[in-house]
C-alpha atoms as a printed R data frame, in Angstrom:
    type eleno elety resid chain resno       x      y      z
1   ATOM     1    CA   MET     A     1   0.000  0.000  0.000
2   ATOM     2    CA   TYR     A     2   1.310  3.446 -0.885
3   ATOM     3    CA   LEU     A     3   0.103  7.004 -1.357
4   ATOM     4    CA   LYS     A     4   0.082  7.664 -5.088
5   ATOM     5    CA   GLN     A     5  -1.130 11.257 -5.150
6   ATOM     6    CA   LEU     A     6  -1.919 14.086 -2.745
7   ATOM     7    CA   SER     A     7  -4.008 17.168 -3.538
8   ATOM     8    CA   ILE     A     8  -4.216 20.153 -1.187
9   ATOM     9    CA   ILE     A     9  -6.330 23.308 -1.137
10  ATOM    10    CA   ASN     A    10  -6.015 25.997  1.581
11  ATOM    11    CA   PHE     A    11  -4.208 23.751  4.070
12  ATOM    12    CA   LYS     A    12  -1.882 25.617  6.432
13  ATOM    13    CA   ASN     A    13   0.463 27.614  4.177
14  ATOM    14    CA   TYR     A    14  -0.592 25.822  0.960
15  ATOM    15    CA   ALA     A    15  -3.086 27.569 -1.329
16  ATOM    16    CA   GLU     A    16  -3.103 24.696 -3.805
17  ATOM    17    CA   ALA     A    17  -0.822 21.791 -4.642
18  ATOM    18    CA   THR     A    18  -0.937 18.357 -6.267
19  ATOM    19    CA   VAL     A    19   1.951 15.909 -5.946
20  ATOM    20    CA   GLN     A    20   2.602 12.497 -7.478
21  ATOM    21    CA   PHE     A    21   4.697 10.306 -5.175
22  ATOM    22    CA   HIS     A    22   7.155  7.461 -5.654
23  ATOM    23    CA   PRO     A    23   6.079  4.112 -4.140
24  ATOM    24    CA   LYS     A    24   9.332  3.887 -2.146
25  ATOM    25    CA   LEU     A    25  11.211  7.094 -1.245
26  ATOM    26    CA   ASN     A    26  10.109 10.726 -1.344
27  ATOM    27    CA   CYS     A    27  12.382 13.535 -0.097
28  ATOM    28    CA   PHE     A    28  11.231 17.106  0.475
29  ATOM    29    CA   THR     A    29  14.016 19.635  0.754
30  ATOM    30    CA   GLY     A    30  14.194 23.362  1.400
31  ATOM    31    CA   VAL     A    31  14.906 25.851  4.144
32  ATOM    32    CA   ASN     A    32  12.754 25.875  7.259
33  ATOM    33    CA   GLY     A    33   9.350 27.534  7.166
34  ATOM    34    CA   MET     A    34   8.598 26.705  3.515
35  ATOM    35    CA   GLY     A    35   5.985 23.985  4.161
36  ATOM    36    CA   LYS     A    36   7.847 20.666  4.270
37  ATOM    37    CA   THR     A    37   6.410 19.602  7.626
38  ATOM    38    CA   ASN     A    38   2.939 20.820  6.615
39  ATOM    39    CA   LEU     A    39   3.090 18.452  3.666
40  ATOM    40    CA   LEU     A    40   3.773 15.531  5.984
41  ATOM    41    CA   ASP     A    41   0.935 16.712  8.209
42  ATOM    42    CA   ALA     A    42  -1.464 16.594  5.260
43  ATOM    43    CA   ILE     A    43  -0.486 12.949  4.709
44  ATOM    44    CA   TYR     A    44  -0.941 12.271  8.422
45  ATOM    45    CA   TYR     A    45  -4.447 13.799  8.225
46  ATOM    46    CA   LEU     A    46  -5.492 11.291  5.571
47  ATOM    47    CA   SER     A    47  -4.561  8.416  7.864
48  ATOM    48    CA   PHE     A    48  -5.777  9.677 11.259
49  ATOM    49    CA   CYS     A    49  -8.502 12.214 10.354
50  ATOM    50    CA   LYS     A    50  -6.611 14.894 12.261
51  ATOM    51    CA   SER     A    51  -3.408 16.908 12.310
52  ATOM    52    CA   TYR     A    52  -0.246 15.601 13.956
53  ATOM    53    CA   SER     A    53   0.590 18.999 15.429
54  ATOM    54    CA   ASN     A    54  -2.703 20.906 15.777
55  ATOM    55    CA   THR     A    55  -5.889 19.003 16.550
56  ATOM    56    CA   ILE     A    56  -8.119 22.096 16.214
57  ATOM    57    CA   ASP     A    57  -9.217 21.595 12.616
58  ATOM    58    CA   SER     A    58 -10.162 25.201 11.859
59  ATOM    59    CA   GLN     A    59  -6.670 26.398 12.779
60  ATOM    60    CA   ASN     A    60  -5.255 24.370  9.883
61  ATOM    61    CA   ILE     A    61  -7.150 26.437  7.301
62  ATOM    62    CA   LEU     A    62  -5.022 28.847  5.274
63  ATOM    63    CA   PHE     A    63  -5.226 32.341  6.691
64  ATOM    64    CA   ASP     A    64  -8.256 34.340  5.490
65  ATOM    65    CA   GLN     A    65  -9.840 31.323  3.754
66  ATOM    66    CA   ASP     A    66 -13.089 29.573  4.699
67  ATOM    67    CA   PHE     A    67 -12.125 25.923  4.183
68  ATOM    68    CA   PHE     A    68  -9.413 23.434  3.422
69  ATOM    69    CA   MET     A    69  -9.504 20.239  1.406
70  ATOM    70    CA   LEU     A    70  -7.207 17.218  1.272
71  ATOM    71    CA   GLN     A    71  -7.481 14.332 -1.144
72  ATOM    72    CA   GLY     A    72  -5.263 11.273 -1.385
73  ATOM    73    CA   LEU     A    73  -5.142  8.329 -3.765
74  ATOM    74    CA   PHE     A    74  -3.885  5.121 -2.115
75  ATOM    75    CA   ASP     A    75  -2.778  2.190 -4.259
76  ATOM    76    CA   ASN     A    76  -2.941 -1.237 -2.600
77  ATOM    77    CA   GLY     A    77  -1.858 -3.129 -5.710
78  ATOM    78    CA   VAL     A    78  -5.387 -4.160 -6.595
79  ATOM    79    CA   GLU     A    79  -7.412 -0.957 -6.550
80  ATOM    80    CA   ILE     A    80  -7.165  2.763 -5.856
81  ATOM    81    CA   ASP     A    81  -8.804  4.176 -2.718
82  ATOM    82    CA   GLU     A    82  -9.721  7.847 -2.721
83  ATOM    83    CA   VAL     A    83  -9.651  9.524  0.698
84  ATOM    84    CA   TYR     A    84 -11.154 12.986  1.100
85  ATOM    85    CA   CYS     A    85 -11.110 15.421  4.018
86  ATOM    86    CA   GLY     A    86 -12.967 18.737  3.958
87  ATOM    87    CA   ILE     A    87 -13.138 21.342  6.719
88  ATOM    88    CA   LYS     A    88 -15.278 24.507  6.667
89  ATOM    89    CA   ARG     A    89 -15.185 27.029  9.474
90  ATOM    90    CA   ALA     A    90 -17.898 26.428 12.082
91  ATOM    91    CA   GLN     A    91 -19.057 23.266 10.305
92  ATOM    92    CA   LYS     A    92 -18.659 19.552 10.843
93  ATOM    93    CA   LYS     A    93 -15.582 17.848  9.399
94  ATOM    94    CA   VAL     A    94 -16.371 15.765  6.301
95  ATOM    95    CA   PHE     A    95 -14.298 12.628  5.761
96  ATOM    96    CA   LYS     A    96 -14.947 10.252  2.877
97  ATOM    97    CA   ARG     A    97 -13.510  7.074  1.429
98  ATOM    98    CA   ASN     A    98 -14.360  6.436 -2.207
99  ATOM    99    CA   LYS     A    99 -16.955  9.237 -2.039
100 ATOM   100    CA   LYS     A   100 -18.807  7.614  0.883
101 ATOM   101    CA   GLU     A   101 -18.882  9.727  4.033
102 ATOM   102    CA   TYR     A   102 -18.039  8.122  7.348
103 ATOM   103    CA   GLU     A   103 -20.651  8.145 10.095
104 ATOM   104    CA   LYS     A   104 -17.859  7.628 12.628
105 ATOM   105    CA   LEU     A   105 -14.328  8.842 11.970
106 ATOM   106    CA   SER     A   106 -13.037  5.981 14.105
107 ATOM   107    CA   ASP     A   107 -14.081  3.589 11.298
108 ATOM   108    CA   HIS     A   108 -11.278  5.045  9.173
109 ATOM   109    CA   ILE     A   109  -8.450  4.555 11.685
110 ATOM   110    CA   GLY     A   110  -6.137  1.698 10.736
111 ATOM   111    CA   LEU     A   111  -7.185  1.420  7.084
112 ATOM   112    CA   PHE     A   112  -4.093  3.316  5.948
113 ATOM   113    CA   PRO     A   113  -1.544  2.732  8.737
114 ATOM   114    CA   LEU     A   114   1.154  5.315  9.295
115 ATOM   115    CA   VAL     A   115   4.075  5.987 11.641
116 ATOM   116    CA   MET     A   116   5.652  9.407 12.052
117 ATOM   117    CA   ILE     A   117   9.071 10.145 13.537
118 ATOM   118    CA   SER     A   118   9.616 13.807 14.394
119 ATOM   119    CA   PRO     A   119  11.407 16.111 16.854
120 ATOM   120    CA   ALA     A   120   8.168 16.233 18.859
121 ATOM   121    CA   ASP     A   121   8.789 12.612 19.905
122 ATOM   122    CA   THR     A   122  10.890 13.924 22.794
123 ATOM   123    CA   ASN     A   123   7.550 14.695 24.481
124 ATOM   124    CA   LEU     A   124   7.212 10.963 25.076
125 ATOM   125    CA   ILE     A   125  10.034 11.295 27.594
126 ATOM   126    CA   THR     A   126   9.682 14.870 28.831
127 ATOM   127    CA   GLY     A   127   5.898 15.239 28.616
128 ATOM   128    CA   GLY     A   128   3.085 14.071 30.869
129 ATOM   129    CA   SER     A   129   1.521 10.627 31.051
130 ATOM   130    CA   ASP     A   130  -1.062 11.614 28.426
131 ATOM   131    CA   GLN     A   131   1.722 11.612 25.806
132 ATOM   132    CA   ARG     A   132   2.699  8.035 26.592
133 ATOM   133    CA   ARG     A   133  -0.929  6.844 26.765
134 ATOM   134    CA   ARG     A   134  -1.507  8.406 23.357
135 ATOM   135    CA   PHE     A   135   1.500  6.489 22.035
136 ATOM   136    CA   ILE     A   136   0.073  3.168 23.229
137 ATOM   137    CA   ASP     A   137  -3.459  3.996 22.108
138 ATOM   138    CA   GLY     A   138  -2.226  5.118 18.682
139 ATOM   139    CA   ILE     A   139  -0.588  1.756 18.040
140 ATOM   140    CA   ILE     A   140  -3.350 -0.518 19.320
141 ATOM   141    CA   SER     A   141  -6.112  1.505 17.630
142 ATOM   142    CA   GLN     A   142  -4.579  0.881 14.201
143 ATOM   143    CA   PHE     A   143  -5.126 -2.874 14.407
144 ATOM   144    CA   ASP     A   144  -7.841 -3.355 17.079
145 ATOM   145    CA   LYS     A   145 -11.144 -1.678 16.195
146 ATOM   146    CA   LEU     A   146 -12.813 -2.885 19.390
147 ATOM   147    CA   TYR     A   147 -10.088 -1.206 21.442
148 ATOM   148    CA   LEU     A   148 -10.699  2.106 19.712
149 ATOM   149    CA   ASP     A   149 -14.457  1.769 20.222
150 ATOM   150    CA   ASN     A   150 -13.946  1.074 23.917
151 ATOM   151    CA   LEU     A   151 -11.586  4.032 24.187
152 ATOM   152    CA   VAL     A   152 -14.100  6.399 22.578
153 ATOM   153    CA   HIS     A   153 -16.898  5.153 24.840
154 ATOM   154    CA   TYR     A   154 -14.688  5.322 27.926
155 ATOM   155    CA   ASN     A   155 -13.730  8.940 27.309
156 ATOM   156    CA   HIS     A   156 -17.379  9.876 26.788
157 ATOM   157    CA   ILE     A   157 -18.454  8.176 30.025
158 ATOM   158    CA   LEU     A   158 -15.545  9.767 31.866
159 ATOM   159    CA   GLN     A   159 -16.760 13.221 30.814
160 ATOM   160    CA   GLN     A   160 -20.244 12.416 32.094
161 ATOM   161    CA   ARG     A   161 -18.940 11.144 35.432
162 ATOM   162    CA   ASN     A   162 -16.730 14.205 35.875
163 ATOM   163    CA   ALA     A   163 -19.674 16.480 35.068
164 ATOM   164    CA   LEU     A   164 -21.716 14.708 37.746
165 ATOM   165    CA   LEU     A   165 -18.923 15.111 40.301
166 ATOM   166    CA   LYS     A   166 -18.794 18.824 39.536
167 ATOM   167    CA   HIS     A   167 -22.592 18.961 39.901
168 ATOM   168    CA   PHE     A   168 -22.283 17.428 43.371
169 ATOM   169    CA   SER     A   169 -19.921 20.218 44.361
170 ATOM   170    CA   ILE     A   170 -22.112 22.999 42.964
171 ATOM   171    CA   THR     A   171 -25.392 21.711 44.452
172 ATOM   172    CA   ARG     A   172 -23.796 20.280 47.610
173 ATOM   173    CA   SER     A   173 -25.641 17.038 46.936
174 ATOM   174    CA   PHE     A   174 -24.698 13.427 46.292
175 ATOM   175    CA   ASP     A   175 -26.400 10.780 44.131
176 ATOM   176    CA   SER     A   176 -24.833  7.356 44.647
177 ATOM   177    CA   VAL     A   177 -27.226  5.668 42.206
178 ATOM   178    CA   GLY     A   178 -26.448  8.143 39.436
179 ATOM   179    CA   LEU     A   179 -22.729  7.751 40.040
180 ATOM   180    CA   GLU     A   180 -22.964  3.976 39.942
181 ATOM   181    CA   VAL     A   181 -24.530  4.116 36.474
182 ATOM   182    CA   TRP     A   182 -21.384  5.759 35.124
183 ATOM   183    CA   ASP     A   183 -19.102  3.553 37.244
184 ATOM   184    CA   GLU     A   184 -20.505  0.361 35.758
185 ATOM   185    CA   GLN     A   185 -19.752  1.595 32.256
186 ATOM   186    CA   LEU     A   186 -16.301  2.874 33.188
187 ATOM   187    CA   VAL     A   187 -15.453 -0.558 34.576
188 ATOM   188    CA   THR     A   188 -16.688 -2.309 31.411
189 ATOM   189    CA   TYR     A   189 -14.799 -0.153 28.939
190 ATOM   190    CA   GLY     A   190 -11.824  0.497 31.198
191 ATOM   191    CA   SER     A   191 -11.212 -3.188 31.904
192 ATOM   192    CA   TYR     A   192 -10.996 -3.957 28.192
193 ATOM   193    CA   ILE     A   193  -8.559 -1.080 27.650
194 ATOM   194    CA   HIS     A   194  -6.421 -2.077 30.635
195 ATOM   195    CA   ASN     A   195  -6.177 -5.725 29.573
196 ATOM   196    CA   ALA     A   196  -5.468 -4.839 25.935
197 ATOM   197    CA   ARG     A   197  -2.624 -2.541 26.951
198 ATOM   198    CA   GLU     A   198  -1.036 -5.238 29.099
199 ATOM   199    CA   VAL     A   199  -1.250 -7.804 26.297
200 ATOM   200    CA   PHE     A   200   0.150 -5.314 23.799
201 ATOM   201    CA   LEU     A   201   3.181 -4.460 25.942
202 ATOM   202    CA   LYS     A   202   4.039 -8.127 26.492
203 ATOM   203    CA   GLU     A   203   4.290 -8.537 22.713
204 ATOM   204    CA   PHE     A   204   5.787 -5.127 21.960
205 ATOM   205    CA   ILE     A   205   8.704 -5.186 24.386
206 ATOM   206    CA   SER     A   206  10.737 -7.777 22.469
207 ATOM   207    CA   VAL     A   207  10.412 -5.828 19.213
208 ATOM   208    CA   PHE     A   208  11.466 -2.643 21.003
209 ATOM   209    CA   GLU     A   209  14.490 -4.355 22.615
210 ATOM   210    CA   LYS     A   210  15.584 -5.648 19.229
211 ATOM   211    CA   TYR     A   211  15.635 -2.182 17.668
212 ATOM   212    CA   TYR     A   212  17.330 -0.583 20.647
213 ATOM   213    CA   ALA     A   213  20.143 -3.132 20.470
214 ATOM   214    CA   LEU     A   214  20.401 -2.640 16.709
215 ATOM   215    CA   ILE     A   215  20.761  1.144 16.947
216 ATOM   216    CA   ALA     A   216  22.778  1.335 20.172
217 ATOM   217    CA   GLU     A   217  25.031 -1.597 19.232
218 ATOM   218    CA   ASN     A   218  25.497 -2.560 22.877
219 ATOM   219    CA   ASN     A   219  23.917 -4.711 25.571
220 ATOM   220    CA   GLU     A   220  22.205 -2.000 27.625
221 ATOM   221    CA   GLN     A   221  19.072 -3.308 29.308
222 ATOM   222    CA   VAL     A   222  15.925 -1.405 28.348
223 ATOM   223    CA   ARG     A   223  12.422 -1.981 29.595
224 ATOM   224    CA   LEU     A   224   8.880 -0.655 29.323
225 ATOM   225    CA   LYS     A   225   6.659 -0.901 32.383
226 ATOM   226    CA   TYR     A   226   2.918 -0.335 32.406
227 ATOM   227    CA   VAL     A   227   1.953  1.668 35.500
228 ATOM   228    CA   SER     A   228  -1.741  1.480 36.316
229 ATOM   229    CA   THR     A   229  -3.937  3.035 38.997
230 ATOM   230    CA   ILE     A   230  -5.994 -0.163 38.818
231 ATOM   231    CA   GLN     A   231  -4.275 -3.068 40.505
232 ATOM   232    CA   GLN     A   232  -7.069 -5.592 41.074
233 ATOM   233    CA   ASP     A   233 -10.781 -4.789 41.449
234 ATOM   234    CA   TYR     A   234 -11.650 -1.873 39.144
235 ATOM   235    CA   LYS     A   235 -15.092 -1.201 40.655
236 ATOM   236    CA   ALA     A   236 -13.824 -1.396 44.228
237 ATOM   237    CA   ALA     A   237 -11.025  1.035 43.387
238 ATOM   238    CA   LEU     A   238 -13.557  3.531 41.982
239 ATOM   239    CA   GLN     A   239 -15.737  3.252 45.060
240 ATOM   240    CA   ALA     A   240 -12.789  3.681 47.400
241 ATOM   241    CA   ALA     A   241 -11.878  6.930 45.651
242 ATOM   242    CA   ILE     A   242 -15.348  8.534 45.726
243 ATOM   243    CA   LYS     A   243 -14.604 10.996 48.540
244 ATOM   244    CA   LYS     A   244 -11.380 12.048 46.871
245 ATOM   245    CA   ASP     A   245 -13.108 12.391 43.499
246 ATOM   246    CA   CYS     A   246 -15.856 14.550 44.970
247 ATOM   247    CA   ALA     A   247 -13.269 16.848 46.506
248 ATOM   248    CA   LEU     A   248 -11.265 17.041 43.262
249 ATOM   249    CA   GLU     A   249 -14.393 17.226 41.057
250 ATOM   250    CA   HIS     A   250 -12.932 14.697 38.657
251 ATOM   251    CA   THR     A   251 -12.178 10.965 38.446
252 ATOM   252    CA   SER     A   252  -8.780 10.324 39.975
253 ATOM   253    CA   ILE     A   253  -8.238  6.683 39.010
254 ATOM   254    CA   GLY     A   254  -8.736  4.635 35.884
255 ATOM   255    CA   VAL     A   255  -7.045  3.890 32.587
256 ATOM   256    CA   HIS     A   256  -7.081  7.619 31.762
257 ATOM   257    CA   ARG     A   257  -4.487  8.075 34.525
258 ATOM   258    CA   ASP     A   258  -2.205  5.186 33.576
259 ATOM   259    CA   ASP     A   259   1.377  5.674 32.463
260 ATOM   260    CA   LEU     A   260   4.312  3.944 30.816
261 ATOM   261    CA   ASP     A   261   7.718  3.915 32.502
262 ATOM   262    CA   PHE     A   262  10.716  4.135 30.176
263 ATOM   263    CA   LEU     A   263  13.595  2.349 31.890
264 ATOM   264    CA   LEU     A   264  17.290  1.951 31.124
265 ATOM   265    CA   SER     A   265  19.078 -0.503 33.418
266 ATOM   266    CA   GLU     A   266  15.989 -0.244 35.691
267 ATOM   267    CA   ASN     A   267  16.389  3.539 35.999
268 ATOM   268    CA   PRO     A   268  14.007  6.172 34.558
269 ATOM   269    CA   ILE     A   269  15.418  7.257 31.222
270 ATOM   270    CA   LYS     A   270  14.290 10.858 31.793
271 ATOM   271    CA   LYS     A   271  16.619 11.248 34.784
272 ATOM   272    CA   PHE     A   272  19.500  8.871 34.188
273 ATOM   273    CA   ALA     A   273  19.997  8.530 30.410
274 ATOM   274    CA   SER     A   274  22.230 10.681 28.227
275 ATOM   275    CA   GLN     A   275  20.799 12.641 25.309
276 ATOM   276    CA   GLY     A   276  22.170 10.007 22.961
277 ATOM   277    CA   GLN     A   277  20.541  7.180 24.892
278 ATOM   278    CA   GLN     A   278  17.230  9.026 24.938
279 ATOM   279    CA   LYS     A   279  17.359  9.536 21.166
280 ATOM   280    CA   THR     A   280  18.168  5.875 20.633
281 ATOM   281    CA   TYR     A   281  15.300  4.916 22.940
282 ATOM   282    CA   LEU     A   282  12.831  7.046 20.982
283 ATOM   283    CA   LEU     A   283  13.990  5.757 17.603
284 ATOM   284    CA   ALA     A   284  13.674  2.178 18.849
285 ATOM   285    CA   LEU     A   285  10.139  2.885 20.083
286 ATOM   286    CA   LYS     A   286   9.047  4.281 16.725
287 ATOM   287    CA   LEU     A   287  10.693  1.587 14.620
288 ATOM   288    CA   ALA     A   288   9.155 -1.056 16.883
289 ATOM   289    CA   GLN     A   289   5.808  0.678 16.408
290 ATOM   290    CA   TYR     A   290   6.256  0.343 12.646
291 ATOM   291    CA   GLU     A   291   7.147 -3.355 12.725
292 ATOM   292    CA   PHE     A   292   4.424 -4.182 15.237
293 ATOM   293    CA   ILE     A   293   1.685 -2.557 13.138
294 ATOM   294    CA   LYS     A   294   3.063 -4.134  9.954
295 ATOM   295    CA   ASN     A   295   2.934 -7.598 11.506
296 ATOM   296    CA   LYS     A   296  -0.566 -7.088 12.899
297 ATOM   297    CA   LYS     A   297  -2.029 -5.566  9.733
298 ATOM   298    CA   GLY     A   298  -0.075 -7.485  7.115
299 ATOM   299    CA   VAL     A   299   0.585 -4.121  5.421
300 ATOM   300    CA   ARG     A   300   3.678 -1.920  5.496
301 ATOM   301    CA   PRO     A   301   2.637  1.439  6.986
302 ATOM   302    CA   LEU     A   302   3.655  4.763  5.506
303 ATOM   303    CA   LEU     A   303   6.727  6.112  7.300
304 ATOM   304    CA   LEU     A   304   7.143  9.868  7.776
305 ATOM   305    CA   LEU     A   305  10.520 11.237  8.901
306 ATOM   306    CA   ASP     A   306  10.405 14.939  9.728
307 ATOM   307    CA   ASP     A   307  13.616 16.956 10.130
308 ATOM   308    CA   ILE     A   308  15.467 13.959 11.536
309 ATOM   309    CA   HIS     A   309  19.023 14.756 10.422
310 ATOM   310    CA   ASP     A   310  19.416 17.887 12.526
311 ATOM   311    CA   LYS     A   311  18.147 16.118 15.650
312 ATOM   312    CA   LEU     A   312  20.447 13.062 15.473
313 ATOM   313    CA   ASP     A   313  24.195 12.633 15.404
314 ATOM   314    CA   ALA     A   314  25.681 11.348 12.152
315 ATOM   315    CA   HIS     A   315  25.985  7.742 13.382
316 ATOM   316    CA   ARG     A   316  22.369  7.415 14.520
317 ATOM   317    CA   PHE     A   317  21.077  9.147 11.407
318 ATOM   318    CA   LYS     A   318  22.968  6.775  9.102
319 ATOM   319    CA   LYS     A   319  21.817  3.809 11.167
320 ATOM   320    CA   LEU     A   320  18.208  4.933 10.849
321 ATOM   321    CA   ILE     A   321  18.477  5.430  7.086
322 ATOM   322    CA   ASP     A   322  20.130  2.033  6.637
323 ATOM   323    CA   ILE     A   323  17.283  0.371  8.554
324 ATOM   324    CA   VAL     A   324  14.360  2.086  6.816
325 ATOM   325    CA   SER     A   325  15.932  1.684  3.345
326 ATOM   326    CA   SER     A   326  15.597 -2.087  3.611
327 ATOM   327    CA   ASP     A   327  12.818 -4.087  1.964
328 ATOM   328    CA   GLN     A   328  11.123 -4.442  5.354
329 ATOM   329    CA   PHE     A   329   9.889 -0.865  5.004
330 ATOM   330    CA   GLY     A   330   7.491  0.515  2.410
331 ATOM   331    CA   GLN     A   331   6.846  4.060  1.265
332 ATOM   332    CA   ILE     A   332   8.905  6.721  3.046
333 ATOM   333    CA   PHE     A   333   8.533 10.492  3.213
334 ATOM   334    CA   ILE     A   334  11.486 12.455  4.577
335 ATOM   335    CA   THR     A   335  12.118 16.191  5.019
336 ATOM   336    CA   ASP     A   336  15.540 17.832  5.088
337 ATOM   337    CA   THR     A   337  16.995 21.313  4.715
338 ATOM   338    CA   HIS     A   338  19.720 20.274  2.245
339 ATOM   339    CA   THR     A   339  18.932 18.955 -1.233
340 ATOM   340    CA   GLU     A   340  22.510 17.844 -1.846
341 ATOM   341    CA   ARG     A   341  22.526 15.772  1.338
342 ATOM   342    CA   MET     A   342  19.480 13.813  0.218
343 ATOM   343    CA   GLN     A   343  20.915 13.335 -3.266
344 ATOM   344    CA   GLN     A   344  24.165 11.978 -1.844
345 ATOM   345    CA   LEU     A   345  22.463  9.862  0.795
346 ATOM   346    CA   PHE     A   346  20.257  8.082 -1.731
347 ATOM   347    CA   ALA     A   347  22.633  8.138 -4.702
348 ATOM   348    CA   HIS     A   348  22.680  4.324 -4.656
349 ATOM   349    CA   THR     A   349  18.987  3.971 -5.538
350 ATOM   350    CA   THR     A   350  16.702  5.102 -8.343
351 ATOM   351    CA   ASP     A   351  13.610  4.237 -6.294
352 ATOM   352    CA   ARG     A   352  13.080  7.828 -5.238
353 ATOM   353    CA   LYS     A   353  11.776 11.274 -5.971
354 ATOM   354    CA   ILE     A   354  13.371 14.415 -4.586
355 ATOM   355    CA   PHE     A   355  11.289 17.573 -4.328
356 ATOM   356    CA   LYS     A   356  12.129 21.187 -3.586
357 ATOM   357    CA   VAL     A   357   9.657 23.065 -1.381
358 ATOM   358    CA   GLU     A   358   9.773 26.847 -1.508
359 ATOM   359    CA   ASN     A   359   6.999 29.108 -0.205
360 ATOM   360    CA   ALA     A   360   4.500 26.211 -0.358
361 ATOM   361    CA   VAL     A   361   5.359 25.484 -4.003
362 ATOM   362    CA   ILE     A   362   6.500 21.912 -4.647
363 ATOM   363    CA   SER     A   363   8.713 21.110 -7.622
364 ATOM   364    CA   GLU     A   364  10.272 17.756 -8.497
365 ATOM   365    CA   ILE     A   365  14.041 17.878 -8.893
366 ATOM   366    CA   GLU     A   366  14.707 14.275 -9.832
C-alpha cells in the first residue's frame, strides 16, 4: 500500500498543490518555514482524520480562507482508494472514502496505517503521562477496532462522570445511584482497555528491545513498564476513591491516569539517560511501532521522517536510514533542509523522488 497522489487546497500555508509520489522514497528539501512539515501533516491527516501537530481543525485552514480540502489516492496493488477530508469554518468535518462519508471517523483509523518520527517525539520522555498513553493507544487503535471503540466510549463516560462530580460540588448534593450508572460503564470499557494494553506491551517489548540493540550496538538493558492506577478490582477502586473524586471534582483513578515507565538498566530514562541514549530509545520505540503494526495488519505502513538529520548525530542518522531503506519498510517520506545531502544519501537507488519546497510550491528535482 502506498500514497500515489496528494491534492491540497487551503491547508496551512498551501493555497493549492498536487503531488505524485514514488512508491518507495520521497524527499522534500528546502529551508525551514517553507511547508515541508505541513506536507507531511497533510499525509498524516489522511490516515488519522486529524493533524499531527494541531488538533483544532479550523486552525489548519489557510489564513483568510473559509475551508481546506485534502485528497489522497492510495494504491494497494489491486485498486485505488480515494480519501477525502474537507473542513469549513464552524461546520462539521467531512471525511470520505471512495466518495462515501463516514458516520464515525473511528471507522477510518487503521485502514491506511502510518508511523511518524519527528522532533516532537521527545515529548514521550519529557511530557506528561497523556503523551505516553496516546503512544500506546495510537498503536493498538490501528489494528484493534474494538479497542478504539472502547476508548471512545470510555472517554465519553468519563466526561459524564466528571460532570456529575462537579454537579455534586455545585449543588452540595450526592447521588450514589447516578454515580454507579457511570461507574458500571467505566469498569466495562476500562477493563478492556487495561487488559489490551497489558497484552500489547508483552508482545511489543521484544520488538522494542531488538531495535534498541540494533541502533545502540550494545547490551544495555531497556524496559517498558505499564503503571496502572488499577491493581485488582476496578469497581472497588472507583468506590474507594469517591470521597477524593468529589473533593477534586474529577475521576482520579482509571485507565485515563495510567502511564508507561521508560527504563534503562531499571532507571528512569528521563533522569539517568544521556541525550544520545534518549534519542536511541525514541527511535527504537518508533521503529518497533512500525514493525508491530506491519505484523498485525499485514501491510507496510507509511513512514514519515520529519527533520530527523538535525536532531540526530551522524551515526544514529545513518543507522536509521540504513534500517528504513531495507525491503522491510514501504513508502517513506522524509524532510531535510539540504537537497545535496538527500541526493548523496540516496545516490545508490533510483527508487526515489526528490522535491524542492519553496513558499509552499512543490517542484520535483529528480
